[in-house]
mmCIF file as Biopython writes it, N, C-alpha, C and O atoms, coordinates in Angstrom:
data_model
#
loop_
_atom_site.group_PDB
_atom_site.id
_atom_site.type_symbol
_atom_site.label_atom_id
_atom_site.label_alt_id
_atom_site.label_comp_id
_atom_site.label_asym_id
_atom_site.label_entity_id
_atom_site.label_seq_id
_atom_site.pdbx_PDB_ins_code
_atom_site.Cartn_x
_atom_site.Cartn_y
_atom_site.Cartn_z
_atom_site.occupancy
_atom_site.B_iso_or_equiv
_atom_site.auth_seq_id
_atom_site.auth_asym_id
_atom_site.pdbx_PDB_model_num
ATOM 1   N N  . MET A ? 1  ? 22.527 -35.145 196.870 1.0 0.0 1  A 1 
ATOM 2   C CA . MET A ? 1  ? 23.548 -34.608 195.892 1.0 0.0 1  A 1 
ATOM 3   C C  . MET A ? 1  ? 24.685 -34.015 196.278 1.0 0.0 1  A 1 
ATOM 4   O O  . MET A ? 1  ? 24.580 -32.924 196.839 1.0 0.0 1  A 1 
ATOM 5   N N  . GLN A ? 2  ? 26.187 -34.669 196.038 1.0 0.0 2  A 1 
ATOM 6   C CA . GLN A ? 2  ? 26.906 -34.322 196.156 1.0 0.0 2  A 1 
ATOM 7   C C  . GLN A ? 2  ? 27.319 -32.466 195.371 1.0 0.0 2  A 1 
ATOM 8   O O  . GLN A ? 2  ? 26.814 -32.161 194.291 1.0 0.0 2  A 1 
ATOM 9   N N  . ARG A ? 3  ? 28.130 -31.601 196.032 1.0 0.0 3  A 1 
ATOM 10  C CA . ARG A ? 3  ? 28.472 -30.543 195.538 1.0 0.0 3  A 1 
ATOM 11  C C  . ARG A ? 3  ? 29.492 -30.893 194.680 1.0 0.0 3  A 1 
ATOM 12  O O  . ARG A ? 3  ? 29.855 -32.045 194.919 1.0 0.0 3  A 1 
ATOM 13  N N  . PRO A ? 4  ? 30.084 -30.396 193.811 1.0 0.0 4  A 1 
ATOM 14  C CA . PRO A ? 4  ? 31.221 -30.624 192.639 1.0 0.0 4  A 1 
ATOM 15  C C  . PRO A ? 4  ? 32.683 -30.473 193.531 1.0 0.0 4  A 1 
ATOM 16  O O  . PRO A ? 4  ? 33.641 -31.151 193.160 1.0 0.0 4  A 1 
ATOM 17  N N  . SER A ? 5  ? 32.807 -29.693 194.550 1.0 0.0 5  A 1 
ATOM 18  C CA . SER A ? 5  ? 33.587 -29.064 195.331 1.0 0.0 5  A 1 
ATOM 19  C C  . SER A ? 5  ? 33.996 -30.207 196.120 1.0 0.0 5  A 1 
ATOM 20  O O  . SER A ? 5  ? 35.190 -30.445 196.303 1.0 0.0 5  A 1 
ATOM 21  N N  . LYS A ? 6  ? 32.937 -31.033 196.667 1.0 0.0 6  A 1 
ATOM 22  C CA . LYS A ? 6  ? 33.243 -31.451 198.176 1.0 0.0 6  A 1 
ATOM 23  C C  . LYS A ? 6  ? 33.611 -33.621 197.182 1.0 0.0 6  A 1 
ATOM 24  O O  . LYS A ? 6  ? 33.170 -34.265 196.230 1.0 0.0 6  A 1 
ATOM 25  N N  . TRP A ? 7  ? 34.309 -33.734 197.942 1.0 0.0 7  A 1 
ATOM 26  C CA . TRP A ? 7  ? 34.675 -35.308 197.552 1.0 0.0 7  A 1 
ATOM 27  C C  . TRP A ? 7  ? 33.981 -36.056 198.264 1.0 0.0 7  A 1 
ATOM 28  O O  . TRP A ? 7  ? 33.561 -35.524 199.292 1.0 0.0 7  A 1 
ATOM 29  N N  . GLY A ? 8  ? 33.595 -37.517 198.028 1.0 0.0 8  A 1 
ATOM 30  C CA . GLY A ? 8  ? 32.650 -38.210 198.794 1.0 0.0 8  A 1 
ATOM 31  C C  . GLY A ? 8  ? 34.457 -38.750 199.762 1.0 0.0 8  A 1 
ATOM 32  O O  . GLY A ? 8  ? 35.650 -38.453 199.686 1.0 0.0 8  A 1 
ATOM 33  N N  . GLU A ? 9  ? 33.559 -39.665 200.575 1.0 0.0 9  A 1 
ATOM 34  C CA . GLU A ? 9  ? 34.610 -40.636 201.474 1.0 0.0 9  A 1 
ATOM 35  C C  . GLU A ? 9  ? 35.342 -41.502 200.845 1.0 0.0 9  A 1 
ATOM 36  O O  . GLU A ? 9  ? 36.494 -41.782 201.179 1.0 0.0 9  A 1 
ATOM 37  N N  . GLU A ? 10 ? 34.708 -42.016 199.847 1.0 0.0 10 A 1 
ATOM 38  C CA . GLU A ? 10 ? 35.717 -43.176 198.924 1.0 0.0 10 A 1 
ATOM 39  C C  . GLU A ? 10 ? 36.335 -42.258 198.293 1.0 0.0 10 A 1 
ATOM 40  O O  . GLU A ? 10 ? 37.531 -42.546 198.323 1.0 0.0 10 A 1 
ATOM 41  N N  . GLN A ? 11 ? 36.144 -41.191 197.670 1.0 0.0 11 A 1 
ATOM 42  C CA . GLN A ? 11 ? 37.141 -40.657 196.767 1.0 0.0 11 A 1 
ATOM 43  C C  . GLN A ? 11 ? 38.238 -40.416 197.657 1.0 0.0 11 A 1 
ATOM 44  O O  . GLN A ? 11 ? 39.267 -41.036 197.389 1.0 0.0 11 A 1 
ATOM 45  N N  . LYS A ? 12 ? 38.256 -39.637 198.684 1.0 0.0 12 A 1 
ATOM 46  C CA . LYS A ? 12 ? 38.962 -39.366 199.905 1.0 0.0 12 A 1 
ATOM 47  C C  . LYS A ? 12 ? 40.434 -40.825 200.149 1.0 0.0 12 A 1 
ATOM 48  O O  . LYS A ? 12 ? 41.572 -41.015 199.721 1.0 0.0 12 A 1 
ATOM 49  N N  . TYR A ? 13 ? 39.708 -41.344 200.844 1.0 0.0 13 A 1 
ATOM 50  C CA . TYR A ? 13 ? 40.489 -42.740 200.691 1.0 0.0 13 A 1 
ATOM 51  C C  . TYR A ? 13 ? 41.504 -43.037 199.421 1.0 0.0 13 A 1 
ATOM 52  O O  . TYR A ? 13 ? 42.731 -42.988 199.512 1.0 0.0 13 A 1 
ATOM 53  N N  . GLU A ? 14 ? 40.603 -43.423 197.954 1.0 0.0 14 A 1 
ATOM 54  C CA . GLU A ? 14 ? 41.445 -43.443 196.957 1.0 0.0 14 A 1 
ATOM 55  C C  . GLU A ? 14 ? 42.444 -42.512 196.821 1.0 0.0 14 A 1 
ATOM 56  O O  . GLU A ? 14 ? 43.325 -42.882 196.045 1.0 0.0 14 A 1 
ATOM 57  N N  . VAL A ? 15 ? 42.585 -41.589 197.239 1.0 0.0 15 A 1 
ATOM 58  C CA . VAL A ? 15 ? 43.650 -40.446 197.028 1.0 0.0 15 A 1 
ATOM 59  C C  . VAL A ? 15 ? 44.862 -40.401 197.864 1.0 0.0 15 A 1 
ATOM 60  O O  . VAL A ? 15 ? 45.937 -39.851 197.625 1.0 0.0 15 A 1 
ATOM 61  N N  . ILE A ? 16 ? 44.380 -41.277 199.180 1.0 0.0 16 A 1 
ATOM 62  C CA . ILE A ? 16 ? 45.359 -41.623 199.987 1.0 0.0 16 A 1 
ATOM 63  C C  . ILE A ? 16 ? 46.083 -42.922 199.879 1.0 0.0 16 A 1 
ATOM 64  O O  . ILE A ? 16 ? 47.146 -43.209 200.429 1.0 0.0 16 A 1 
ATOM 65  N N  . ARG A ? 17 ? 45.140 -43.894 198.853 1.0 0.0 17 A 1 
ATOM 66  C CA . ARG A ? 17 ? 45.619 -45.366 198.562 1.0 0.0 17 A 1 
ATOM 67  C C  . ARG A ? 17 ? 46.433 -45.032 197.224 1.0 0.0 17 A 1 
ATOM 68  O O  . ARG A ? 17 ? 47.376 -45.785 196.980 1.0 0.0 17 A 1 
ATOM 69  N N  . SER A ? 18 ? 46.214 -44.150 196.471 1.0 0.0 18 A 1 
ATOM 70  C CA . SER A ? 18 ? 47.148 -43.968 195.073 1.0 0.0 18 A 1 
ATOM 71  C C  . SER A ? 18 ? 48.406 -43.179 195.766 1.0 0.0 18 A 1 
ATOM 72  O O  . SER A ? 18 ? 49.578 -43.301 195.408 1.0 0.0 18 A 1 
ATOM 73  N N  . SER A ? 19 ? 48.024 -42.509 196.620 1.0 0.0 19 A 1 
ATOM 74  C CA . SER A ? 19 ? 49.530 -41.722 197.112 1.0 0.0 19 A 1 
ATOM 75  C C  . SER A ? 19 ? 50.503 -42.494 198.237 1.0 0.0 19 A 1 
ATOM 76  O O  . SER A ? 19 ? 51.652 -42.171 198.537 1.0 0.0 19 A 1 
ATOM 77  N N  . ILE A ? 20 ? 49.608 -43.756 198.847 1.0 0.0 20 A 1 
ATOM 78  C CA . ILE A ? 20 ? 51.245 -44.399 199.130 1.0 0.0 20 A 1 
ATOM 79  C C  . ILE A ? 20 ? 51.400 -45.166 198.233 1.0 0.0 20 A 1 
ATOM 80  O O  . ILE A ? 20 ? 52.584 -45.502 198.255 1.0 0.0 20 A 1 
ATOM 81  N N  . GLY A ? 21 ? 50.730 -45.790 197.207 1.0 0.0 21 A 1 
ATOM 82  C CA . GLY A ? 21 ? 51.392 -46.700 196.341 1.0 0.0 21 A 1 
ATOM 83  C C  . GLY A ? 21 ? 52.392 -45.922 194.958 1.0 0.0 21 A 1 
ATOM 84  O O  . GLY A ? 21 ? 53.323 -46.382 194.297 1.0 0.0 21 A 1 
ATOM 85  N N  . ASN A ? 22 ? 51.719 -44.623 194.922 1.0 0.0 22 A 1 
ATOM 86  C CA . ASN A ? 22 ? 52.701 -43.683 194.037 1.0 0.0 22 A 1 
ATOM 87  C C  . ASN A ? 22 ? 53.965 -43.348 194.276 1.0 0.0 22 A 1 
ATOM 88  O O  . ASN A ? 22 ? 54.883 -43.285 193.458 1.0 0.0 22 A 1 
ATOM 89  N N  . ALA A ? 23 ? 53.997 -43.070 195.759 1.0 0.0 23 A 1 
ATOM 90  C CA . ALA A ? 23 ? 55.541 -42.778 196.646 1.0 0.0 23 A 1 
ATOM 91  C C  . ALA A ? 23 ? 56.115 -43.933 196.689 1.0 0.0 23 A 1 
ATOM 92  O O  . ALA A ? 23 ? 57.328 -44.007 196.497 1.0 0.0 23 A 1 
ATOM 93  N N  . LEU A ? 24 ? 55.206 -45.269 196.999 1.0 0.0 24 A 1 
ATOM 94  C CA . LEU A ? 24 ? 56.331 -46.331 197.330 1.0 0.0 24 A 1 
ATOM 95  C C  . LEU A ? 24 ? 56.771 -46.688 195.861 1.0 0.0 24 A 1 
ATOM 96  O O  . LEU A ? 24 ? 57.754 -47.426 195.920 1.0 0.0 24 A 1 
ATOM 97  N N  . ILE A ? 25 ? 56.411 -46.437 194.622 1.0 0.0 25 A 1 
ATOM 98  C CA . ILE A ? 25 ? 56.816 -47.094 193.527 1.0 0.0 25 A 1 
ATOM 99  C C  . ILE A ? 25 ? 57.962 -46.376 193.019 1.0 0.0 25 A 1 
ATOM 100 O O  . ILE A ? 25 ? 58.917 -46.870 192.419 1.0 0.0 25 A 1 
ATOM 101 N N  . ASN A ? 26 ? 57.767 -45.105 193.329 1.0 0.0 26 A 1 
ATOM 102 C CA . ASN A ? 26 ? 58.298 -43.776 192.865 1.0 0.0 26 A 1 
ATOM 103 C C  . ASN A ? 26 ? 59.979 -43.838 193.610 1.0 0.0 26 A 1 
ATOM 104 O O  . ASN A ? 26 ? 61.030 -43.841 192.969 1.0 0.0 26 A 1 
ATOM 105 N N  . LEU A ? 27 ? 59.850 -43.878 194.981 1.0 0.0 27 A 1 
ATOM 106 C CA . LEU A ? 27 ? 61.075 -43.823 195.978 1.0 0.0 27 A 1 
ATOM 107 C C  . LEU A ? 27 ? 61.804 -45.263 195.648 1.0 0.0 27 A 1 
ATOM 108 O O  . LEU A ? 27 ? 63.032 -45.178 195.627 1.0 0.0 27 A 1 
ATOM 109 N N  . ARG A ? 28 ? 61.300 -46.481 195.405 1.0 0.0 28 A 1 
ATOM 110 C CA . ARG A ? 28 ? 61.801 -47.642 194.817 1.0 0.0 28 A 1 
ATOM 111 C C  . ARG A ? 28 ? 62.516 -47.918 193.492 1.0 0.0 28 A 1 
ATOM 112 O O  . ARG A ? 28 ? 63.458 -48.685 193.290 1.0 0.0 28 A 1 
ATOM 113 N N  . LEU A ? 29 ? 61.745 -46.981 192.478 1.0 0.0 29 A 1 
ATOM 114 C CA . LEU A ? 29 ? 62.247 -46.479 191.629 1.0 0.0 29 A 1 
ATOM 115 C C  . LEU A ? 29 ? 63.991 -45.997 191.383 1.0 0.0 29 A 1 
ATOM 116 O O  . LEU A ? 29 ? 64.900 -46.269 190.599 1.0 0.0 29 A 1 
ATOM 117 N N  . LEU A ? 30 ? 63.800 -45.250 192.415 1.0 0.0 30 A 1 
ATOM 118 C CA . LEU A ? 30 ? 64.793 -43.997 192.260 1.0 0.0 30 A 1 
ATOM 119 C C  . LEU A ? 30 ? 65.837 -44.274 192.896 1.0 0.0 30 A 1 
ATOM 120 O O  . LEU A ? 30 ? 66.801 -43.587 192.560 1.0 0.0 30 A 1 
ATOM 121 N N  . THR A ? 31 ? 66.089 -45.278 193.967 1.0 0.0 31 A 1 
ATOM 122 C CA . THR A ? 31 ? 66.653 -45.858 194.901 1.0 0.0 31 A 1 
ATOM 123 C C  . THR A ? 31 ? 67.184 -47.346 194.555 1.0 0.0 31 A 1 
ATOM 124 O O  . THR A ? 31 ? 67.985 -47.820 195.361 1.0 0.0 31 A 1 
ATOM 125 N N  . SER A ? 32 ? 66.763 -48.249 193.268 1.0 0.0 32 A 1 
ATOM 126 C CA . SER A ? 32 ? 66.947 -49.205 192.570 1.0 0.0 32 A 1 
ATOM 127 C C  . SER A ? 32 ? 67.684 -49.005 191.385 1.0 0.0 32 A 1 
ATOM 128 O O  . SER A ? 32 ? 68.140 -49.887 190.659 1.0 0.0 32 A 1 
ATOM 129 N N  . SER A ? 33 ? 67.776 -47.663 191.226 1.0 0.0 33 A 1 
ATOM 130 C CA . SER A ? 33 ? 68.524 -47.254 190.264 1.0 0.0 33 A 1 
ATOM 131 C C  . SER A ? 33 ? 69.495 -46.968 189.976 1.0 0.0 33 A 1 
ATOM 132 O O  . SER A ? 33 ? 69.633 -45.798 190.331 1.0 0.0 33 A 1 
ATOM 133 N N  . GLY A ? 34 ? 70.795 -47.491 189.274 1.0 0.0 34 A 1 
ATOM 134 C CA . GLY A ? 34 ? 72.013 -46.931 189.257 1.0 0.0 34 A 1 
ATOM 135 C C  . GLY A ? 34 ? 72.276 -46.087 188.235 1.0 0.0 34 A 1 
ATOM 136 O O  . GLY A ? 34 ? 73.425 -45.706 188.011 1.0 0.0 34 A 1 
ATOM 137 N N  . LEU A ? 35 ? 71.250 -45.717 187.525 1.0 0.0 35 A 1 
ATOM 138 C CA . LEU A ? 35 ? 71.552 -44.457 186.649 1.0 0.0 35 A 1 
ATOM 139 C C  . LEU A ? 35 ? 71.334 -43.270 187.480 1.0 0.0 35 A 1 
ATOM 140 O O  . LEU A ? 35 ? 72.026 -42.285 187.222 1.0 0.0 35 A 1 
ATOM 141 N N  . ALA A ? 36 ? 70.521 -43.205 188.395 1.0 0.0 36 A 1 
ATOM 142 C CA . ALA A ? 36 ? 70.095 -41.555 188.920 1.0 0.0 36 A 1 
ATOM 143 C C  . ALA A ? 36 ? 71.677 -41.209 189.820 1.0 0.0 36 A 1 
ATOM 144 O O  . ALA A ? 36 ? 72.216 -40.114 189.975 1.0 0.0 36 A 1 
ATOM 145 N N  . LEU A ? 37 ? 72.216 -42.812 190.391 1.0 0.0 37 A 1 
ATOM 146 C CA . LEU A ? 37 ? 73.564 -42.345 190.537 1.0 0.0 37 A 1 
ATOM 147 C C  . LEU A ? 37 ? 74.662 -41.997 189.166 1.0 0.0 37 A 1 
ATOM 148 O O  . LEU A ? 37 ? 75.110 -40.881 188.901 1.0 0.0 37 A 1 
ATOM 149 N N  . GLU A ? 38 ? 74.832 -42.790 188.698 1.0 0.0 38 A 1 
ATOM 150 C CA . GLU A ? 38 ? 75.291 -42.578 187.725 1.0 0.0 38 A 1 
ATOM 151 C C  . GLU A ? 38 ? 75.515 -40.959 186.401 1.0 0.0 38 A 1 
ATOM 152 O O  . GLU A ? 38 ? 76.350 -40.597 185.572 1.0 0.0 38 A 1 
ATOM 153 N N  . LEU A ? 39 ? 74.690 -40.653 186.738 1.0 0.0 39 A 1 
ATOM 154 C CA . LEU A ? 39 ? 73.936 -39.380 185.935 1.0 0.0 39 A 1 
ATOM 155 C C  . LEU A ? 39 ? 74.260 -37.976 186.872 1.0 0.0 39 A 1 
ATOM 156 O O  . LEU A ? 39 ? 74.115 -36.803 186.530 1.0 0.0 39 A 1 
ATOM 157 N N  . GLY A ? 40 ? 74.683 -38.449 187.996 1.0 0.0 40 A 1 
ATOM 158 C CA . GLY A ? 40 ? 74.829 -37.616 189.306 1.0 0.0 40 A 1 
ATOM 159 C C  . GLY A ? 40 ? 73.727 -37.101 189.644 1.0 0.0 40 A 1 
ATOM 160 O O  . GLY A ? 40 ? 73.959 -36.382 190.616 1.0 0.0 40 A 1 
ATOM 161 N N  . LEU A ? 41 ? 72.790 -37.076 189.413 1.0 0.0 41 A 1 
ATOM 162 C CA . LEU A ? 41 ? 71.653 -36.442 190.005 1.0 0.0 41 A 1 
ATOM 163 C C  . LEU A ? 41 ? 71.254 -36.922 191.241 1.0 0.0 41 A 1 
ATOM 164 O O  . LEU A ? 41 ? 70.351 -36.226 191.704 1.0 0.0 41 A 1 
ATOM 165 N N  . LEU A ? 42 ? 71.712 -38.221 192.241 1.0 0.0 42 A 1 
ATOM 166 C CA . LEU A ? 42 ? 71.502 -38.279 193.376 1.0 0.0 42 A 1 
ATOM 167 C C  . LEU A ? 42 ? 72.842 -38.644 194.092 1.0 0.0 42 A 1 
ATOM 168 O O  . LEU A ? 42 ? 73.781 -39.160 193.486 1.0 0.0 42 A 1 
ATOM 169 N N  . THR A ? 43 ? 72.870 -38.315 195.535 1.0 0.0 43 A 1 
ATOM 170 C CA . THR A ? 43 ? 74.232 -38.941 195.951 1.0 0.0 43 A 1 
ATOM 171 C C  . THR A ? 43 ? 74.063 -39.904 196.479 1.0 0.0 43 A 1 
ATOM 172 O O  . THR A ? 43 ? 72.950 -40.429 196.523 1.0 0.0 43 A 1 
ATOM 173 N N  . GLN A ? 44 ? 75.454 -40.567 197.202 1.0 0.0 44 A 1 
ATOM 174 C CA . GLN A ? 44 ? 74.660 -41.906 197.845 1.0 0.0 44 A 1 
ATOM 175 C C  . GLN A ? 44 ? 74.454 -41.111 199.317 1.0 0.0 44 A 1 
ATOM 176 O O  . GLN A ? 44 ? 74.547 -42.040 200.119 1.0 0.0 44 A 1 
ATOM 177 N N  . GLU A ? 45 ? 74.335 -40.480 199.716 1.0 0.0 45 A 1 
ATOM 178 C CA . GLU A ? 45 ? 73.585 -39.983 201.045 1.0 0.0 45 A 1 
ATOM 179 C C  . GLU A ? 45 ? 72.029 -39.321 200.892 1.0 0.0 45 A 1 
ATOM 180 O O  . GLU A ? 45 ? 71.174 -39.394 201.775 1.0 0.0 45 A 1 
ATOM 181 N N  . GLU A ? 46 ? 71.899 -38.834 199.923 1.0 0.0 46 A 1 
ATOM 182 C CA . GLU A ? 46 ? 70.871 -38.953 199.294 1.0 0.0 46 A 1 
ATOM 183 C C  . GLU A ? 46 ? 69.602 -40.128 199.398 1.0 0.0 46 A 1 
ATOM 184 O O  . GLU A ? 46 ? 68.511 -40.212 199.962 1.0 0.0 46 A 1 
ATOM 185 N N  . ARG A ? 47 ? 70.397 -40.921 198.549 1.0 0.0 47 A 1 
ATOM 186 C CA . ARG A ? 47 ? 69.671 -42.124 197.890 1.0 0.0 47 A 1 
ATOM 187 C C  . ARG A ? 47 ? 69.542 -42.885 199.600 1.0 0.0 47 A 1 
ATOM 188 O O  . ARG A ? 47 ? 68.456 -42.931 200.178 1.0 0.0 47 A 1 
ATOM 189 N N  . GLU A ? 48 ? 70.649 -43.353 200.132 1.0 0.0 48 A 1 
ATOM 190 C CA . GLU A ? 48 ? 70.102 -43.764 201.493 1.0 0.0 48 A 1 
ATOM 191 C C  . GLU A ? 48 ? 69.339 -43.044 202.473 1.0 0.0 48 A 1 
ATOM 192 O O  . GLU A ? 48 ? 68.960 -43.531 203.538 1.0 0.0 48 A 1 
ATOM 193 N N  . THR A ? 49 ? 69.119 -41.841 202.074 1.0 0.0 49 A 1 
ATOM 194 C CA . THR A ? 49 ? 67.989 -40.844 202.882 1.0 0.0 49 A 1 
ATOM 195 C C  . THR A ? 49 ? 66.377 -41.484 201.995 1.0 0.0 49 A 1 
ATOM 196 O O  . THR A ? 49 ? 65.288 -41.729 202.514 1.0 0.0 49 A 1 
ATOM 197 N N  . LEU A ? 50 ? 66.634 -41.557 201.097 1.0 0.0 50 A 1 
ATOM 198 C CA . LEU A ? 50 ? 65.377 -42.184 200.222 1.0 0.0 50 A 1 
ATOM 199 C C  . LEU A ? 50 ? 64.818 -43.359 200.408 1.0 0.0 50 A 1 
ATOM 200 O O  . LEU A ? 50 ? 63.614 -43.615 200.421 1.0 0.0 50 A 1 
ATOM 201 N N  . LEU A ? 51 ? 66.028 -44.324 200.603 1.0 0.0 51 A 1 
ATOM 202 C CA . LEU A ? 51 ? 65.831 -45.526 201.001 1.0 0.0 51 A 1 
ATOM 203 C C  . LEU A ? 51 ? 64.962 -45.957 202.490 1.0 0.0 51 A 1 
ATOM 204 O O  . LEU A ? 51 ? 64.142 -46.866 202.618 1.0 0.0 51 A 1 
ATOM 205 N N  . LYS A ? 52 ? 65.587 -44.690 203.846 1.0 0.0 52 A 1 
ATOM 206 C CA . LYS A ? 52 ? 64.691 -44.828 204.652 1.0 0.0 52 A 1 
ATOM 207 C C  . LYS A ? 52 ? 63.309 -43.893 204.568 1.0 0.0 52 A 1 
ATOM 208 O O  . LYS A ? 52 ? 62.646 -43.639 205.573 1.0 0.0 52 A 1 
ATOM 209 N N  . ALA A ? 53 ? 63.055 -43.539 203.579 1.0 0.0 53 A 1 
ATOM 210 C CA . ALA A ? 53 ? 61.711 -42.685 203.313 1.0 0.0 53 A 1 
ATOM 211 C C  . ALA A ? 53 ? 60.589 -43.608 202.619 1.0 0.0 53 A 1 
ATOM 212 O O  . ALA A ? 53 ? 59.368 -43.454 202.650 1.0 0.0 53 A 1 
ATOM 213 N N  . ALA A ? 54 ? 61.401 -44.687 201.936 1.0 0.0 54 A 1 
ATOM 214 C CA . ALA A ? 54 ? 61.199 -45.924 201.212 1.0 0.0 54 A 1 
ATOM 215 C C  . ALA A ? 54 ? 60.199 -46.633 202.294 1.0 0.0 54 A 1 
ATOM 216 O O  . ALA A ? 54 ? 59.007 -46.937 202.249 1.0 0.0 54 A 1 
ATOM 217 N N  . SER A ? 55 ? 61.206 -46.757 203.272 1.0 0.0 55 A 1 
ATOM 218 C CA . SER A ? 55 ? 60.935 -47.555 204.234 1.0 0.0 55 A 1 
ATOM 219 C C  . SER A ? 55 ? 59.649 -46.934 205.470 1.0 0.0 55 A 1 
ATOM 220 O O  . SER A ? 55 ? 59.057 -47.657 206.272 1.0 0.0 55 A 1 
ATOM 221 N N  . ILE A ? 56 ? 59.522 -45.877 205.361 1.0 0.0 56 A 1 
ATOM 222 C CA . ILE A ? 56 ? 58.834 -45.177 206.257 1.0 0.0 56 A 1 
ATOM 223 C C  . ILE A ? 56 ? 57.175 -45.610 205.414 1.0 0.0 56 A 1 
ATOM 224 O O  . ILE A ? 56 ? 56.290 -46.259 205.972 1.0 0.0 56 A 1 
ATOM 225 N N  . VAL A ? 57 ? 57.118 -45.212 204.394 1.0 0.0 57 A 1 
ATOM 226 C CA . VAL A ? 57 ? 56.111 -45.411 203.147 1.0 0.0 57 A 1 
ATOM 227 C C  . VAL A ? 57 ? 55.753 -47.028 203.210 1.0 0.0 57 A 1 
ATOM 228 O O  . VAL A ? 57 ? 54.593 -47.433 203.132 1.0 0.0 57 A 1 
ATOM 229 N N  . GLN A ? 58 ? 56.547 -47.630 203.315 1.0 0.0 58 A 1 
ATOM 230 C CA . GLN A ? 58 ? 55.997 -49.050 203.610 1.0 0.0 58 A 1 
ATOM 231 C C  . GLN A ? 58 ? 55.320 -49.220 204.620 1.0 0.0 58 A 1 
ATOM 232 O O  . GLN A ? 58 ? 54.130 -49.510 204.495 1.0 0.0 58 A 1 
ATOM 233 N N  . ASP A ? 59 ? 55.892 -49.086 205.853 1.0 0.0 59 A 1 
ATOM 234 C CA . ASP A ? 59 ? 55.212 -48.929 207.282 1.0 0.0 59 A 1 
ATOM 235 C C  . ASP A ? 59 ? 54.134 -48.349 206.923 1.0 0.0 59 A 1 
ATOM 236 O O  . ASP A ? 59 ? 53.134 -49.061 207.023 1.0 0.0 59 A 1 
ATOM 237 N N  . VAL A ? 60 ? 53.959 -47.205 206.501 1.0 0.0 60 A 1 
ATOM 238 C CA . VAL A ? 60 ? 52.441 -46.649 206.269 1.0 0.0 60 A 1 
ATOM 239 C C  . VAL A ? 60 ? 51.553 -47.315 205.763 1.0 0.0 60 A 1 
ATOM 240 O O  . VAL A ? 60 ? 50.439 -47.406 206.280 1.0 0.0 60 A 1 
ATOM 241 N N  . TYR A ? 61 ? 52.004 -48.109 204.274 1.0 0.0 61 A 1 
ATOM 242 C CA . TYR A ? 61 ? 51.001 -48.941 203.718 1.0 0.0 61 A 1 
ATOM 243 C C  . TYR A ? 61 ? 50.590 -50.044 204.586 1.0 0.0 61 A 1 
ATOM 244 O O  . TYR A ? 61 ? 49.386 -50.277 204.690 1.0 0.0 61 A 1 
ATOM 245 N N  . ARG A ? 62 ? 51.520 -50.815 205.279 1.0 0.0 62 A 1 
ATOM 246 C CA . ARG A ? 62 ? 51.433 -51.684 206.186 1.0 0.0 62 A 1 
ATOM 247 C C  . ARG A ? 62 ? 50.155 -51.346 207.127 1.0 0.0 62 A 1 
ATOM 248 O O  . ARG A ? 62 ? 49.193 -52.098 207.279 1.0 0.0 62 A 1 
ATOM 249 N N  . ARG A ? 63 ? 50.339 -49.973 207.778 1.0 0.0 63 A 1 
ATOM 250 C CA . ARG A ? 63 ? 49.156 -49.706 208.508 1.0 0.0 63 A 1 
ATOM 251 C C  . ARG A ? 63 ? 48.360 -49.389 207.702 1.0 0.0 63 A 1 
ATOM 252 O O  . ARG A ? 63 ? 47.252 -49.813 208.031 1.0 0.0 63 A 1 
ATOM 253 N N  . ALA A ? 64 ? 48.346 -48.848 206.789 1.0 0.0 64 A 1 
ATOM 254 C CA . ALA A ? 64 ? 46.984 -48.413 205.932 1.0 0.0 64 A 1 
ATOM 255 C C  . ALA A ? 64 ? 45.735 -49.969 205.800 1.0 0.0 64 A 1 
ATOM 256 O O  . ALA A ? 64 ? 44.508 -50.069 205.817 1.0 0.0 64 A 1 
ATOM 257 N N  . LYS A ? 65 ? 47.050 -51.095 205.655 1.0 0.0 65 A 1 
ATOM 258 C CA . LYS A ? 65 ? 46.688 -52.145 205.173 1.0 0.0 65 A 1 
ATOM 259 C C  . LYS A ? 65 ? 45.858 -52.902 206.265 1.0 0.0 65 A 1 
ATOM 260 O O  . LYS A ? 65 ? 44.921 -53.667 206.038 1.0 0.0 65 A 1 
ATOM 261 N N  . GLU A ? 66 ? 46.243 -52.640 207.196 1.0 0.0 66 A 1 
ATOM 262 C CA . GLU A ? 66 ? 45.717 -53.478 208.380 1.0 0.0 66 A 1 
ATOM 263 C C  . GLU A ? 66 ? 44.453 -52.425 208.956 1.0 0.0 66 A 1 
ATOM 264 O O  . GLU A ? 66 ? 43.543 -52.914 209.626 1.0 0.0 66 A 1 
ATOM 265 N N  . ARG A ? 67 ? 44.477 -50.998 208.648 1.0 0.0 67 A 1 
ATOM 266 C CA . ARG A ? 67 ? 43.401 -50.780 208.914 1.0 0.0 67 A 1 
ATOM 267 C C  . ARG A ? 67 ? 41.759 -50.769 207.745 1.0 0.0 67 A 1 
ATOM 268 O O  . ARG A ? 67 ? 40.624 -50.300 207.671 1.0 0.0 67 A 1 
ATOM 269 N N  . GLY A ? 68 ? 42.611 -51.543 207.130 1.0 0.0 68 A 1 
ATOM 270 C CA . GLY A ? 68 ? 41.474 -51.873 205.932 1.0 0.0 68 A 1 
ATOM 271 C C  . GLY A ? 68 ? 41.094 -50.223 205.081 1.0 0.0 68 A 1 
ATOM 272 O O  . GLY A ? 68 ? 39.984 -49.704 204.966 1.0 0.0 68 A 1 
ATOM 273 N N  . VAL A ? 69 ? 42.177 -49.798 204.680 1.0 0.0 69 A 1 
ATOM 274 C CA . VAL A ? 69 ? 42.174 -48.373 204.068 1.0 0.0 69 A 1 
ATOM 275 C C  . VAL A ? 69 ? 42.581 -48.813 202.606 1.0 0.0 69 A 1 
ATOM 276 O O  . VAL A ? 69 ? 42.152 -48.238 201.606 1.0 0.0 69 A 1 
ATOM 277 N N  . ILE A ? 70 ? 43.327 -49.736 202.580 1.0 0.0 70 A 1 
ATOM 278 C CA . ILE A ? 70 ? 44.129 -50.322 201.417 1.0 0.0 70 A 1 
ATOM 279 C C  . ILE A ? 70 ? 43.276 -52.137 201.594 1.0 0.0 70 A 1 
ATOM 280 O O  . ILE A ? 70 ? 43.140 -52.816 202.612 1.0 0.0 70 A 1 
ATOM 281 N N  . ARG A ? 71 ? 42.870 -52.423 200.212 1.0 0.0 71 A 1 
ATOM 282 C CA . ARG A ? 71 ? 42.146 -53.748 200.234 1.0 0.0 71 A 1 
ATOM 283 C C  . ARG A ? 71 ? 43.726 -54.309 199.809 1.0 0.0 71 A 1 
ATOM 284 O O  . ARG A ? 71 ? 43.927 -55.510 199.632 1.0 0.0 71 A 1 
#
């Protein structure tokens, strides 16, 4: 029996899978929407940095898929 404070292996993988997916979705939404720029919430330089971060997360997603972490 598992103790409540311990995560099972599948739960650990699910946290990684959902974190990668959520990061990618959120970064893409922020960078593809002109609204954040219009509202002055994001500068062009920050947008470019977030685009780079989205590219990195996409690479992490690809590697996770290759290794079978994400189906």
